[in-house]
N, C-alpha and C positions, 0 to 999 in steps of 0.2 A: 504494500500499500504506500509506503513512504517513497519508493522509487517512482510510482505513478504520480504522486503529488509533486515531487521535485521536477518532473519533466514538464509540468504545466504551470509552475510558479512563475509569476511575472518578475522581471528584473526590477531593481530599484530605479526610481524615477530620478533623472538628472537633467532638470530643466534649467536652461539659461534664458529664462523668460523674464522680461521686466515686470516688476511687481504690479504696475498699473494694469498690465494686460491680465495678469492672474486675478487681480481685484475685480476687473470688469466682468470676467467670466464667473467669478464667485457670486457676484450680485445676481447673475442670471441663474444661479443654482447649478452651474456646470463644474464638474470635477476637473482639475488640471490634467488628470490622466486621459481625459477624452475631450479636452476643450475644443479641439478643432473638428472632431467628428460629429458633434451634435448627437441627435437621436439615432441617425444611421450608424455612426461610429459605435454608439452604445449597443445597438442591436447586433452589430457584427463582432463586438468584443474587442475593438481596436483600443490599444493602450499606447500612449506616448511614453517612452522611457528615457528619451534624451531629446532635447530641442535647443537649437540655436539657429541664427540666420544661415549658417554655413552647412549645418548637418542636423537632420532629424531622424530619429530611430523610433519605430513603432512595431508592435506585435499584434497578431490576430490569430485566434484559434482556427484550425481547419474545421473542426467539428461545429456543425450548425451553419457553416458557410459553403456547403457542398452542393454540387449539381446532382441530378438523379443517378449518375453513375458512381457516386461516392467520391468524386474528385473535387478539389477546391474549385469553386466557381470563378471563372475569369473575371466576372463583374465584381466579385468580392476583392480580388487582387487589385483591380483598377480603383476601387473605392479606398483601399489601404494606401495605394500610391498617391491618389489625389489628396487624401487626408494629410499625409505626412509632408508632401511637397507644399501644400497650402500653408501648413504651419510655418515652414521655413520662410515662405514668401511673405506671410503676415508679419513674422518677426523682423524680416529685412525691411518691410515697408515702414515700420515704426509707428509711434503714437499718432492717432488721428487718421490713420490710413487702414485700408483693408485689401485683401487679395482675392481675386476671382479667377478661377481656372478658366482658360480660354482654349487650351489645346492639351489633349492627353492621348498618348498612344501607348499600347502595351503589346509586347510579344511574349507569348507563353511558351516556355521551353520544355517544361516537364510538369508532371502532376504532383500534387501533394494529397495524401489521403488521411493524415492524422497529425497530431502535435500542433505546434505553433509555426507560423511563418513570420519572418522578421523582414521589415522593409527599412532600407537605409536610403534616405534622400540626401543627395549631395548637390550643392549649388554649382551650376555651370555658368550662369550668368545672373548678375544682380544689378539691374539698372534702376533708373528713376521711375519708370512707368511699367516695367515688366521684370519678371524673374523666372528663370528656367532651372528646373531640378531634374537630375537623373536619379531614378529610383531602382534599386536592385532588391528584389524580394527573394529570400532564400528559405529553404526548409530547415528542420532541426539538425540535419547533417551538413548544413552549410552549402548545399547545392542550389544553384540559381534556378528558381521556378519561373520568374517573370522579370523582364526588363521593361522599364517605362521611362517616359519623358513627359514632364508637365511644364507648361508655361502658364504663368498667372499674370493677369493685368493688375497693376497696383493703382488703387483709387483713393481719393480723399473721402472721408466720412461725410 
């Protein structure tokens, strides 16, 4: 039983998020672990474990996010990618601004049938009006499941 629990335990959260951003989401009743995923992120089980404008890491369970053949749903992978990439873009945008995804692509390389998948969003371009992130989603064995690229438009509130 302990082995099973340890394989699904979530890593400690390491957010490099300005306090005003966390306070804003706390007023809305949103946990910092899911502040970017909203209700969809909660339903998918997405957890942010590291966040900064340069790099965001999030996890998502495969169980509950599978298509009828028992494989991780490609749409769930896309939602994980857009969630963590958008967090990075929002942090880059800064106070008084927000990020809106305008382009997302995903290439699915292999299936995942159990455990957690981990997405790592790395900034490839951070400008004044747009930000682009490359997202690698891997399985529990570190094998790449999906590769994504997300571009967000940065807007004033």
